[in-house]
C-alpha atoms as a printed R data frame, in Angstrom:
    type eleno elety resid chain resno       x       y       z
1   ATOM     1    CA   UNK     A     1  25.497   9.350 -21.025
2   ATOM     2    CA   UNK     A     2  25.516  12.299 -18.656
3   ATOM     3    CA   UNK     A     3  25.185  13.274 -15.005
4   ATOM     4    CA   UNK     A     4  23.497  16.389 -13.687
5   ATOM     5    CA   UNK     A     5  23.283  17.844 -10.211
6   ATOM     6    CA   UNK     A     6  20.283  19.723  -8.848
7   ATOM     7    CA   UNK     A     7  19.675  21.213  -5.423
8   ATOM     8    CA   UNK     A     8  18.859  17.905  -3.804
9   ATOM     9    CA   UNK     A     9  19.182  15.257  -6.493
10  ATOM    10    CA   UNK     A    10  21.483  13.434  -8.881
11  ATOM    11    CA   UNK     A    11  20.178  12.828 -12.411
12  ATOM    12    CA   UNK     A    12  21.671  10.275 -14.800
13  ATOM    13    CA   UNK     A    13  20.630   9.974 -18.445
14  ATOM    14    CA   UNK     A    14  21.648   7.282 -20.902
15  ATOM    15    CA   UNK     A    15  19.787   6.574 -24.099
16  ATOM    16    CA   UNK     A    16  16.074   6.927 -23.418
17  ATOM    17    CA   UNK     A    17  16.372   6.379 -19.674
18  ATOM    18    CA   UNK     A    18  16.382   9.119 -17.069
19  ATOM    19    CA   UNK     A    19  17.385   8.066 -13.556
20  ATOM    20    CA   UNK     A    20  16.763  10.415 -10.641
21  ATOM    21    CA   UNK     A    21  18.060   9.834  -7.101
22  ATOM    22    CA   UNK     A    22  17.119  12.405  -4.498
23  ATOM    23    CA   UNK     A    23  17.265  12.890  -0.755
24  ATOM    24    CA   UNK     A    24  13.880  12.025   0.729
25  ATOM    25    CA   UNK     A    25  13.751  12.094   4.510
26  ATOM    26    CA   UNK     A    26  16.442  11.385   7.058
27  ATOM    27    CA   UNK     A    27  19.217   9.015   5.887
28  ATOM    28    CA   UNK     A    28  17.050   8.137   2.892
29  ATOM    29    CA   UNK     A    29  17.030   8.286  -0.905
30  ATOM    30    CA   UNK     A    30  14.214   8.018  -3.416
31  ATOM    31    CA   UNK     A    31  15.121   6.398  -6.748
32  ATOM    32    CA   UNK     A    32  13.073   6.821  -9.910
33  ATOM    33    CA   UNK     A    33  13.619   5.841 -13.522
34  ATOM    34    CA   UNK     A    34  11.585   6.450 -16.655
35  ATOM    35    CA   UNK     A    35  11.777   6.028 -20.411
36  ATOM    36    CA   UNK     A    36   9.278   8.849 -20.879
37  ATOM    37    CA   UNK     A    37  10.199  12.527 -21.399
38  ATOM    38    CA   UNK     A    38   9.133  13.392 -17.841
39  ATOM    39    CA   UNK     A    39   8.391  11.705 -14.537
40  ATOM    40    CA   UNK     A    40   4.834  11.515 -13.313
41  ATOM    41    CA   UNK     A    41   3.942  13.642 -10.317
42  ATOM    42    CA   UNK     A    42   2.774  10.634  -8.289
43  ATOM    43    CA   UNK     A    43   4.310  10.168  -4.854
44  ATOM    44    CA   UNK     A    44   2.202   7.070  -4.148
45  ATOM    45    CA   UNK     A    45   3.083   5.810  -0.665
46  ATOM    46    CA   UNK     A    46   5.364   8.745   0.131
47  ATOM    47    CA   UNK     A    47   2.494  10.840   1.403
48  ATOM    48    CA   UNK     A    48   4.140  12.903   4.117
49  ATOM    49    CA   UNK     A    49   5.817  16.281   3.591
50  ATOM    50    CA   UNK     A    50   9.542  16.155   4.213
51  ATOM    51    CA   UNK     A    51  10.340  18.189   7.315
52  ATOM    52    CA   UNK     A    52  13.715  19.800   7.882
53  ATOM    53    CA   UNK     A    53  16.477  20.223   5.335
54  ATOM    54    CA   UNK     A    54  17.869  17.267   3.436
55  ATOM    55    CA   UNK     A    55  21.650  17.479   3.510
56  ATOM    56    CA   UNK     A    56  22.314  15.811   0.177
57  ATOM    57    CA   UNK     A    57  25.894  15.826  -1.078
58  ATOM    58    CA   UNK     A    58  26.244  15.171  -4.813
59  ATOM    59    CA   UNK     A    59  29.605  14.361  -6.396
60  ATOM    60    CA   UNK     A    60  30.190  13.926 -10.128
61  ATOM    61    CA   UNK     A    61  33.444  12.427 -11.400
62  ATOM    62    CA   UNK     A    62  33.482  13.398 -15.073
63  ATOM    63    CA   UNK     A    63  36.868  11.786 -15.675
64  ATOM    64    CA   UNK     A    64  35.662   8.320 -14.638
65  ATOM    65    CA   UNK     A    65  32.019   8.792 -15.673
66  ATOM    66    CA   UNK     A    66  30.598   8.026 -12.243
67  ATOM    67    CA   UNK     A    67  28.749   9.910  -9.532
68  ATOM    68    CA   UNK     A    68  27.319   9.625  -6.045
69  ATOM    69    CA   UNK     A    69  24.715  11.198  -3.798
70  ATOM    70    CA   UNK     A    70  24.808  11.006  -0.002
71  ATOM    71    CA   UNK     A    71  22.115  11.818   2.519
72  ATOM    72    CA   UNK     A    72  23.192  11.197   6.088
73  ATOM    73    CA   UNK     A    73  24.070   7.542   6.605
74  ATOM    74    CA   UNK     A    74  23.171   6.457   3.057
75  ATOM    75    CA   UNK     A    75  25.100   6.911  -0.199
76  ATOM    76    CA   UNK     A    76  24.121   5.834  -3.707
77  ATOM    77    CA   UNK     A    77  26.930   5.366  -6.226
78  ATOM    78    CA   UNK     A    78  26.311   5.140  -9.977
79  ATOM    79    CA   UNK     A    79  28.851   3.633 -12.370
80  ATOM    80    CA   UNK     A    80  29.148   4.504 -16.102
81  ATOM    81    CA   UNK     A    81  26.469   1.956 -17.050
82  ATOM    82    CA   UNK     A    82  24.011   3.378 -14.537
83  ATOM    83    CA   UNK     A    83  24.289   0.479 -12.089
84  ATOM    84    CA   UNK     A    84  23.552   1.628  -8.529
85  ATOM    85    CA   UNK     A    85  25.245   0.578  -5.292
86  ATOM    86    CA   UNK     A    86  23.967   1.674  -1.884
87  ATOM    87    CA   UNK     A    87  26.601   2.220   0.781
88  ATOM    88    CA   UNK     A    88  26.199   2.474   4.561
89  ATOM    89    CA   UNK     A    89  29.182   2.860   6.900
90  ATOM    90    CA   UNK     A    90  31.534   2.427   3.917
91  ATOM    91    CA   UNK     A    91  30.027  -0.982   3.114
92  ATOM    92    CA   UNK     A    92  27.832  -1.871   0.147
93  ATOM    93    CA   UNK     A    93  24.517  -3.056   1.579
94  ATOM    94    CA   UNK     A    94  22.536  -3.219  -1.678
95  ATOM    95    CA   UNK     A    95  23.798  -3.485  -5.250
96  ATOM    96    CA   UNK     A    96  21.883  -3.760  -8.497
97  ATOM    97    CA   UNK     A    97  22.179  -7.044 -10.400
98  ATOM    98    CA   UNK     A    98  23.802  -6.503 -13.805
99  ATOM    99    CA   UNK     A    99  25.048  -9.227 -16.165
100 ATOM   100    CA   UNK     A   100  25.947  -7.603 -19.438
101 ATOM   101    CA   UNK     A   101  29.036  -6.409 -21.265
102 ATOM   102    CA   UNK     A   102  30.556  -4.180 -18.612
103 ATOM   103    CA   UNK     A   103  33.419  -5.554 -16.495
104 ATOM   104    CA   UNK     A   104  33.173  -2.566 -14.156
105 ATOM   105    CA   UNK     A   105  29.572  -3.435 -13.299
106 ATOM   106    CA   UNK     A   106  30.020  -7.186 -12.993
107 ATOM   107    CA   UNK     A   107  32.586  -9.807 -13.922
108 ATOM   108    CA   UNK     A   108  29.984 -12.580 -13.843
109 ATOM   109    CA   UNK     A   109  28.013 -13.833 -16.833
110 ATOM   110    CA   UNK     A   110  28.483 -10.821 -19.103
111 ATOM   111    CA   UNK     A   111  26.998 -12.693 -22.063
112 ATOM   112    CA   UNK     A   112  23.638 -13.063 -20.282
113 ATOM   113    CA   UNK     A   113  22.607  -9.511 -21.190
114 ATOM   114    CA   UNK     A   114  20.540  -9.153 -18.013
115 ATOM   115    CA   UNK     A   115  20.208  -5.542 -16.909
116 ATOM   116    CA   UNK     A   116  19.295  -4.007 -13.576
117 ATOM   117    CA   UNK     A   117  16.197  -2.113 -14.663
118 ATOM   118    CA   UNK     A   118  14.133  -3.679 -17.422
119 ATOM   119    CA   UNK     A   119  11.152  -1.917 -18.975
120 ATOM   120    CA   UNK     A   120   9.000  -4.038 -21.273
121 ATOM   121    CA   UNK     A   121   6.307  -2.177 -23.185
122 ATOM   122    CA   UNK     A   122   2.739  -3.437 -22.913
123 ATOM   123    CA   UNK     A   123  -0.493  -2.585 -24.699
124 ATOM   124    CA   UNK     A   124  -1.752   0.830 -23.647
125 ATOM   125    CA   UNK     A   125   1.617   2.554 -23.402
126 ATOM   126    CA   UNK     A   126   2.685   1.418 -19.934
127 ATOM   127    CA   UNK     A   127   5.450  -1.010 -19.020
128 ATOM   128    CA   UNK     A   128   6.049  -4.235 -17.189
129 ATOM   129    CA   UNK     A   129   8.986  -3.394 -14.935
130 ATOM   130    CA   UNK     A   130  11.613  -5.697 -13.448
131 ATOM   131    CA   UNK     A   131  14.296  -4.417 -11.061
132 ATOM   132    CA   UNK     A   132  17.068  -6.738  -9.889
133 ATOM   133    CA   UNK     A   133  19.542  -6.647  -6.999
134 ATOM   134    CA   UNK     A   134  22.413  -8.878  -5.954
135 ATOM   135    CA   UNK     A   135  21.588 -11.390  -3.239
136 ATOM   136    CA   UNK     A   136  23.642 -11.622  -0.052
137 ATOM   137    CA   UNK     A   137  23.926 -14.969   1.737
138 ATOM   138    CA   UNK     A   138  24.518 -13.207   5.058
139 ATOM   139    CA   UNK     A   139  21.357 -11.120   4.826
140 ATOM   140    CA   UNK     A   140  18.018 -11.694   6.532
141 ATOM   141    CA   UNK     A   141  14.903  -9.878   5.319
142 ATOM   142    CA   UNK     A   142  11.799  -9.101   7.360
143 ATOM   143    CA   UNK     A   143   8.490  -7.310   6.909
144 ATOM   144    CA   UNK     A   144   6.374  -7.082   3.729
145 ATOM   145    CA   UNK     A   145   3.000  -7.321   5.460
146 ATOM   146    CA   UNK     A   146   0.966 -10.435   6.241
147 ATOM   147    CA   UNK     A   147   1.235 -13.631   4.206
148 ATOM   148    CA   UNK     A   148  -0.087 -17.114   4.869
149 ATOM   149    CA   UNK     A   149   3.251 -18.779   5.596
150 ATOM   150    CA   UNK     A   150   5.378 -19.601   8.655
151 ATOM   151    CA   UNK     A   151   8.563 -17.715   7.709
152 ATOM   152    CA   UNK     A   152   9.886 -14.734   9.652
153 ATOM   153    CA   UNK     A   153  13.042 -14.441   7.548
154 ATOM   154    CA   UNK     A   154  11.829 -13.888   3.982
155 ATOM   155    CA   UNK     A   155  15.094 -14.919   2.348
156 ATOM   156    CA   UNK     A   156  14.195 -17.499  -0.281
157 ATOM   157    CA   UNK     A   157  10.522 -16.475  -0.419
158 ATOM   158    CA   UNK     A   158   8.511 -15.321  -3.425
159 ATOM   159    CA   UNK     A   159   5.727 -12.909  -2.479
160 ATOM   160    CA   UNK     A   160   2.818 -11.741  -4.576
161 ATOM   161    CA   UNK     A   161   2.335  -7.983  -4.358
162 ATOM   162    CA   UNK     A   162  -1.457  -7.979  -4.218
163 ATOM   163    CA   UNK     A   163  -4.187  -7.860  -1.606
164 ATOM   164    CA   UNK     A   164  -6.233 -11.002  -0.987
165 ATOM   165    CA   UNK     A   165  -8.567 -12.200   1.706
166 ATOM   166    CA   UNK     A   166  -6.186 -12.831   4.675
167 ATOM   167    CA   UNK     A   167  -3.191 -11.523   2.678
168 ATOM   168    CA   UNK     A   168  -1.962  -7.984   3.320
169 ATOM   169    CA   UNK     A   169   0.804  -6.835   1.001
170 ATOM   170    CA   UNK     A   170   2.954  -3.965   2.310
171 ATOM   171    CA   UNK     A   171   6.016  -3.773   0.021
172 ATOM   172    CA   UNK     A   172   8.468  -2.578   2.667
173 ATOM   173    CA   UNK     A   173  11.362  -4.821   3.679
174 ATOM   174    CA   UNK     A   174  13.778  -4.407   6.590
175 ATOM   175    CA   UNK     A   175  17.246  -5.871   6.061
176 ATOM   176    CA   UNK     A   176  19.605  -7.213   8.718
177 ATOM   177    CA   UNK     A   177  22.326  -5.262   6.875
178 ATOM   178    CA   UNK     A   178  20.881  -2.007   8.195
179 ATOM   179    CA   UNK     A   179  18.630  -0.687   5.459
180 ATOM   180    CA   UNK     A   180  14.939  -0.572   4.609
181 ATOM   181    CA   UNK     A   181  13.479  -0.803   1.106
182 ATOM   182    CA   UNK     A   182  10.060   0.433  -0.057
183 ATOM   183    CA   UNK     A   183   8.803  -0.624  -3.490
184 ATOM   184    CA   UNK     A   184   6.807   2.537  -4.133
185 ATOM   185    CA   UNK     A   185   4.376   1.236  -6.731
186 ATOM   186    CA   UNK     A   186   0.643   0.459  -6.438
187 ATOM   187    CA   UNK     A   187   0.857  -2.087  -9.248
188 ATOM   188    CA   UNK     A   188   0.237  -5.784  -8.768
189 ATOM   189    CA   UNK     A   189   3.585  -7.544  -8.981
190 ATOM   190    CA   UNK     A   190   6.052  -9.847  -7.256
191 ATOM   191    CA   UNK     A   191   8.923  -9.620  -4.788
192 ATOM   192    CA   UNK     A   192  11.401 -12.504  -4.980
193 ATOM   193    CA   UNK     A   193  14.131 -12.723  -2.344
194 ATOM   194    CA   UNK     A   194  16.068 -15.477  -4.077
195 ATOM   195    CA   UNK     A   195  19.411 -16.991  -3.216
196 ATOM   196    CA   UNK     A   196  20.840 -15.884  -6.555
197 ATOM   197    CA   UNK     A   197  19.142 -12.476  -6.845
198 ATOM   198    CA   UNK     A   198  16.445 -10.234  -5.427
199 ATOM   199    CA   UNK     A   199  13.828  -9.216  -7.973
200 ATOM   200    CA   UNK     A   200  10.909  -6.782  -7.826
201 ATOM   201    CA   UNK     A   201   8.308  -6.607 -10.596
202 ATOM   202    CA   UNK     A   202   5.349  -4.406 -11.453
203 ATOM   203    CA   UNK     A   203   2.926  -5.748 -14.025
204 ATOM   204    CA   UNK     A   204   1.845  -2.298 -15.176
205 ATOM   205    CA   UNK     A   205   3.580   1.007 -14.453
206 ATOM   206    CA   UNK     A   206   4.834   4.164 -16.110
207 ATOM   207    CA   UNK     A   207   8.073   4.430 -14.141
208 ATOM   208    CA   UNK     A   208  10.299   2.820 -11.549
209 ATOM   209    CA   UNK     A   209   9.990   4.218  -8.029
210 ATOM   210    CA   UNK     A   210  11.557   2.894  -4.844
211 ATOM   211    CA   UNK     A   211  12.856   4.348  -1.585
212 ATOM   212    CA   UNK     A   212  15.813   3.231   0.521
213 ATOM   213    CA   UNK     A   213  16.685   4.227   4.075
214 ATOM   214    CA   UNK     A   214  19.560   3.417   6.436
215 ATOM   215    CA   UNK     A   215  19.454   2.873  10.180
216 ATOM   216    CA   UNK     A   216  21.501   1.240  12.916
217 ATOM   217    CA   UNK     A   217  18.510  -0.638  14.340
218 ATOM   218    CA   UNK     A   218  15.243  -1.995  12.925
219 ATOM   219    CA   UNK     A   219  13.404   0.533  15.088
220 ATOM   220    CA   UNK     A   220  15.325   3.407  13.503
221 ATOM   221    CA   UNK     A   221  14.667   2.054  10.008
222 ATOM   222    CA   UNK     A   222  10.937   1.843  10.728
223 ATOM   223    CA   UNK     A   223  11.022   5.330  12.259
224 ATOM   224    CA   UNK     A   224  12.481   6.720   9.022
225 ATOM   225    CA   UNK     A   225   9.898   4.774   7.032
226 ATOM   226    CA   UNK     A   226   6.876   6.003   8.966
227 ATOM   227    CA   UNK     A   227   8.171   9.571   8.748
228 ATOM   228    CA   UNK     A   228   7.646   9.515   4.962
229 ATOM   229    CA   UNK     A   229   4.597   7.232   4.609
230 ATOM   230    CA   UNK     A   230   2.664   8.430   7.646
231 ATOM   231    CA   UNK     A   231   1.978   7.289  11.177
232 ATOM   232    CA   UNK     A   232  -1.267   5.997  12.590
233 ATOM   233    CA   UNK     A   233  -2.797   8.522  14.986
234 ATOM   234    CA   UNK     A   234  -3.199   7.576  18.623
235 ATOM   235    CA   UNK     A   235  -6.543   6.002  19.431
236 ATOM   236    CA   UNK     A   236  -8.748   8.521  21.284
237 ATOM   237    CA   UNK     A   237  -8.725   7.652  24.969
238 ATOM   238    CA   UNK     A   238 -12.521   7.479  25.110
239 ATOM   239    CA   UNK     A   239 -12.413   4.612  22.583
240 ATOM   240    CA   UNK     A   240  -9.932   2.469  24.512
241 ATOM   241    CA   UNK     A   241 -12.664   0.821  26.528
242 ATOM   242    CA   UNK     A   242 -14.804  -2.286  26.079
243 ATOM   243    CA   UNK     A   243 -16.083  -3.018  22.570
244 ATOM   244    CA   UNK     A   244 -18.696  -5.661  21.821
245 ATOM   245    CA   UNK     A   245 -19.144  -7.299  18.416
246 ATOM   246    CA   UNK     A   246 -20.236 -10.629  16.963
247 ATOM   247    CA   UNK     A   247 -20.847 -12.197  13.597
248 ATOM   248    CA   UNK     A   248 -23.581 -11.018  13.591
249 ATOM   249    CA   UNK     A   249 -26.539  -9.290  15.268
250 ATOM   250    CA   UNK     A   250 -29.428 -10.127  12.985
251 ATOM   251    CA   UNK     A   251 -32.023  -7.778  14.454
252 ATOM   252    CA   UNK     A   252 -32.336  -4.532  16.325
253 ATOM   253    CA   UNK     A   253 -33.897  -6.320  19.290
254 ATOM   254    CA   UNK     A   254 -31.088  -8.897  19.496
255 ATOM   255    CA   UNK     A   255 -28.514  -6.105  19.677
256 ATOM   256    CA   UNK     A   256 -30.451  -4.209  22.338
257 ATOM   257    CA   UNK     A   257 -30.886  -7.343  24.459
258 ATOM   258    CA   UNK     A   258 -27.099  -7.734  24.611
259 ATOM   259    CA   UNK     A   259 -26.552  -4.080  25.552
260 ATOM   260    CA   UNK     A   260 -29.299  -4.202  28.191
261 ATOM   261    CA   UNK     A   261 -27.775  -7.321  29.736
262 ATOM   262    CA   UNK     A   262 -24.404  -5.606  30.104
263 ATOM   263    CA   UNK     A   263 -26.126  -2.673  31.808
264 ATOM   264    CA   UNK     A   264 -28.006  -5.038  34.124
265 ATOM   265    CA   UNK     A   265 -24.698  -6.696  35.083
266 ATOM   266    CA   UNK     A   266 -23.077  -3.331  35.759
267 ATOM   267    CA   UNK     A   267 -20.554  -3.688  32.920
268 ATOM   268    CA   UNK     A   268 -20.028  -0.471  30.991
269 ATOM   269    CA   UNK     A   269 -20.138  -1.033  27.235
270 ATOM   270    CA   UNK     A   270 -18.211   1.650  25.347
271 ATOM   271    CA   UNK     A   271 -18.944   0.600  21.758
272 ATOM   272    CA   UNK     A   272 -21.210  -1.968  20.140
273 ATOM   273    CA   UNK     A   273 -20.693  -2.930  16.497
274 ATOM   274    CA   UNK     A   274 -23.392  -3.732  13.949
275 ATOM   275    CA   UNK     A   275 -21.654  -6.011  11.458
276 ATOM   276    CA   UNK     A   276 -22.514  -7.030   7.911
277 ATOM   277    CA   UNK     A   277 -25.902  -7.787   6.317
278 ATOM   278    CA   UNK     A   278 -27.929  -5.442   8.419
279 ATOM   279    CA   UNK     A   279 -28.850  -4.205   4.932
280 ATOM   280    CA   UNK     A   280 -31.072  -5.807   2.287
281 ATOM   281    CA   UNK     A   281 -28.401  -6.025  -0.397
282 ATOM   282    CA   UNK     A   282 -24.757  -5.050  -0.607
283 ATOM   283    CA   UNK     A   283 -24.564  -1.500  -1.881
284 ATOM   284    CA   UNK     A   284 -27.740  -0.333  -0.126
285 ATOM   285    CA   UNK     A   285 -25.755   1.111   2.809
286 ATOM   286    CA   UNK     A   286 -28.709   1.243   5.134
287 ATOM   287    CA   UNK     A   287 -30.747  -0.791   7.626
288 ATOM   288    CA   UNK     A   288 -33.210  -3.447   6.493
289 ATOM   289    CA   UNK     A   289 -36.468  -2.085   7.982
290 ATOM   290    CA   UNK     A   290 -37.875  -5.590   8.487
291 ATOM   291    CA   UNK     A   291 -35.225  -6.373  11.110
292 ATOM   292    CA   UNK     A   292 -34.121  -2.873  12.112
293 ATOM   293    CA   UNK     A   293 -37.443  -0.998  12.232
294 ATOM   294    CA   UNK     A   294 -36.415   2.042  14.306
295 ATOM   295    CA   UNK     A   295 -32.677   2.813  14.136
296 ATOM   296    CA   UNK     A   296 -33.027   6.182  15.859
297 ATOM   297    CA   UNK     A   297 -34.804   4.731  18.888
298 ATOM   298    CA   UNK     A   298 -32.155   2.002  19.064
299 ATOM   299    CA   UNK     A   299 -29.286   4.504  18.939
300 ATOM   300    CA   UNK     A   300 -30.963   6.808  21.453
301 ATOM   301    CA   UNK     A   301 -31.314   3.950  23.939
302 ATOM   302    CA   UNK     A   302 -27.685   2.917  23.461
303 ATOM   303    CA   UNK     A   303 -26.479   6.493  23.868
304 ATOM   304    CA   UNK     A   304 -28.468   6.752  27.097
305 ATOM   305    CA   UNK     A   305 -26.420   3.794  28.360
306 ATOM   306    CA   UNK     A   306 -23.199   5.606  27.396
307 ATOM   307    CA   UNK     A   307 -22.605   3.252  24.466
308 ATOM   308    CA   UNK     A   308 -21.471   4.423  21.036
309 ATOM   309    CA   UNK     A   309 -22.588   2.639  17.871
310 ATOM   310    CA   UNK     A   310 -20.499   1.508  14.899
311 ATOM   311    CA   UNK     A   311 -21.779   0.050  11.615
312 ATOM   312    CA   UNK     A   312 -19.916  -1.971   9.003
313 ATOM   313    CA   UNK     A   313 -19.769  -0.434   5.526
314 ATOM   314    CA   UNK     A   314 -18.755  -2.711   2.674
315 ATOM   315    CA   UNK     A   315 -17.363  -1.548  -0.700
316 ATOM   316    CA   UNK     A   316 -19.427  -4.092  -2.642
317 ATOM   317    CA   UNK     A   317 -22.400  -3.154  -4.799
318 ATOM   318    CA   UNK     A   318 -24.907  -5.848  -5.756
319 ATOM   319    CA   UNK     A   319 -26.448  -5.543  -9.212
320 ATOM   320    CA   UNK     A   320 -29.854  -5.660  -7.509
321 ATOM   321    CA   UNK     A   321 -29.010  -2.992  -4.935
322 ATOM   322    CA   UNK     A   322 -30.825   0.308  -4.860
323 ATOM   323    CA   UNK     A   323 -27.743   2.245  -5.984
324 ATOM   324    CA   UNK     A   324 -26.137  -0.023  -8.593
325 ATOM   325    CA   UNK     A   325 -27.509   1.431 -11.812
326 ATOM   326    CA   UNK     A   326 -27.022   5.040 -10.786
327 ATOM   327    CA   UNK     A   327 -23.429   4.363  -9.741
328 ATOM   328    CA   UNK     A   328 -22.726   2.409 -12.923
329 ATOM   329    CA   UNK     A   329 -24.182   5.199 -15.050
330 ATOM   330    CA   UNK     A   330 -22.033   7.807 -13.285
331 ATOM   331    CA   UNK     A   331 -18.832   5.745 -13.570
332 ATOM   332    CA   UNK     A   332 -18.459   5.225  -9.821
333 ATOM   333    CA   UNK     A   333 -17.662   1.492  -9.992
334 ATOM   334    CA   UNK     A   334 -14.382  -0.228 -10.798
335 ATOM   335    CA   UNK     A   335 -13.956  -1.509 -14.325
336 ATOM   336    CA   UNK     A   336 -12.967  -5.008 -15.331
337 ATOM   337    CA   UNK     A   337 -10.408  -5.530 -18.063
338 ATOM   338    CA   UNK     A   338 -12.540  -8.086 -19.852
339 ATOM   339    CA   UNK     A   339 -15.807  -9.952 -19.518
340 ATOM   340    CA   UNK     A   340 -18.706  -9.051 -17.294
341 ATOM   341    CA   UNK     A   341 -18.535  -6.153 -14.857
342 ATOM   342    CA   UNK     A   342 -18.244  -8.280 -11.730
343 ATOM   343    CA   UNK     A   343 -15.427  -8.567  -9.210
344 ATOM   344    CA   UNK     A   344 -16.826 -11.219  -6.894
345 ATOM   345    CA   UNK     A   345 -19.919 -13.215  -6.059
346 ATOM   346    CA   UNK     A   346 -20.995 -13.443  -2.422
347 ATOM   347    CA   UNK     A   347 -24.718 -13.478  -1.765
348 ATOM   348    CA   UNK     A   348 -25.150 -11.667  -5.060
349 ATOM   349    CA   UNK     A   349 -23.403 -10.582  -8.251
350 ATOM   350    CA   UNK     A   350 -21.222  -7.748  -6.988
351 ATOM   351    CA   UNK     A   351 -18.747  -5.163  -8.148
352 ATOM   352    CA   UNK     A   352 -16.626  -2.858  -6.004
353 ATOM   353    CA   UNK     A   353 -17.071   0.891  -5.900
354 ATOM   354    CA   UNK     A   354 -14.098   2.912  -7.159
355 ATOM   355    CA   UNK     A   355 -12.462   4.273  -4.002
356 ATOM   356    CA   UNK     A   356  -9.916   6.184  -6.120
357 ATOM   357    CA   UNK     A   357 -12.707   8.341  -7.552
358 ATOM   358    CA   UNK     A   358 -13.531  11.333  -5.294
359 ATOM   359    CA   UNK     A   359 -17.053  11.458  -6.714
360 ATOM   360    CA   UNK     A   360 -17.617   7.827  -5.701
361 ATOM   361    CA   UNK     A   361 -16.418   8.534  -2.174
362 ATOM   362    CA   UNK     A   362 -18.675  11.564  -1.957
363 ATOM   363    CA   UNK     A   363 -21.634   9.544  -3.251
364 ATOM   364    CA   UNK     A   364 -21.264   6.832  -0.611
365 ATOM   365    CA   UNK     A   365 -20.689   9.319   2.189
366 ATOM   366    CA   UNK     A   366 -23.896  11.122   1.250
367 ATOM   367    CA   UNK     A   367 -25.757   7.801   1.387
368 ATOM   368    CA   UNK     A   368 -24.181   6.963   4.752
369 ATOM   369    CA   UNK     A   369 -25.144  10.346   6.167
370 ATOM   370    CA   UNK     A   370 -28.732   9.804   5.069
371 ATOM   371    CA   UNK     A   371 -29.043   6.172   6.176
372 ATOM   372    CA   UNK     A   372 -26.778   6.105   9.245
373 ATOM   373    CA   UNK     A   373 -25.473   9.440  10.512
374 ATOM   374    CA   UNK     A   374 -28.889  11.075  10.763
375 ATOM   375    CA   UNK     A   375 -29.902   8.373  13.249
376 ATOM   376    CA   UNK     A   376 -26.883   9.173  15.423
377 ATOM   377    CA   UNK     A   377 -24.521   6.378  14.323
378 ATOM   378    CA   UNK     A   378 -21.129   7.369  15.745
379 ATOM   379    CA   UNK     A   379 -18.556   5.418  13.732
380 ATOM   380    CA   UNK     A   380 -18.083   3.543  10.488
381 ATOM   381    CA   UNK     A   381 -16.112   0.342  10.009
382 ATOM   382    CA   UNK     A   382 -14.834   0.387   6.422
383 ATOM   383    CA   UNK     A   383 -14.630  -3.360   6.010
384 ATOM   384    CA   UNK     A   384 -13.089  -5.307   3.131
385 ATOM   385    CA   UNK     A   385 -16.005  -7.572   2.224
386 ATOM   386    CA   UNK     A   386 -14.723 -11.134   2.390
387 ATOM   387    CA   UNK     A   387 -14.324 -13.233   0.339
388 ATOM   388    CA   UNK     A   388 -13.015 -10.485  -1.903
389 ATOM   389    CA   UNK     A   389 -12.282 -11.042  -5.571
390 ATOM   390    CA   UNK     A   390 -13.240 -14.078  -7.605
391 ATOM   391    CA   UNK     A   391 -10.488 -13.515 -10.188
392 ATOM   392    CA   UNK     A   392  -7.204 -11.876  -9.240
393 ATOM   393    CA   UNK     A   393  -5.554 -11.395 -12.623
């Protein structure tokens, strides 16, 4: 077991594990752990460059085999077994759950042999990761995105960390104790805010990665959070007008009739949206000429009214679409772990394009330029293609 200090980080090694805690933004610490020789270079959700100097203070107590790192309002303390406590205003606000043979870490249930950070190897060389924290009866937890349930306080809830139709998973929690916690992993997993413990899991990962921030108000916590993950840009003022959309305009003439009626009534229409299935098949990314015979004339007429045009672009690719076989041959589609190459069935046997592949993004943009932009289409709605996946495991 050893501690090491770097310019802005505290590193703890014990056995095969390397734990790194470093200042990352104002009043914030990033915590990573790995069983591999080196950490990956992935920052995942922490996309923004850190501005200003982090004022990390690292202290190593060699006599008592413990150490700490402080960054503004937040301090992380590590005991000899590597168990972490987070301190704000001289009070522990978050403490790892440890039930093994170490009275300094916990006096409860030592024989359970439950550790704070558990890596379980899986086929392929990655790990299933479980990270545990003590629960606090006085704590309320908020955030985490959008789930189909009526609870504002998430204490006692178990949340799947995965995207579904009408479920938006954002693994960032705001605590009433004055801290925010980001589970910085893209893996499918679970967050359990139990009465007896808080537990985060990733089904497949190479390392542990989370980020903690401290703030006196929820607004300050969110401000620190958005400083490191990014902030949505302000909507351009010329797009803050009247938008018109429906599910759906089936023909070019139907759309133009609506726009003409607004003009006749003296109502300025800023944007009109052409929603799904204006194409022949998913993955064509273009107008069906039977129902949209002259896109350029349509766009020109709308522009003459002062109306911009948006089209919906879905990520789904039907096996019968004009681009499926070329994209499959070039490796531009997502892969399934087993069985047929299909992610969902909605008006066709479909698979999703691989948005993580730059070549796939370039391919679709080239198609969109040819089939939309050259007609004068102004904007693209990158929709999520309900009803999403058929199988979520």
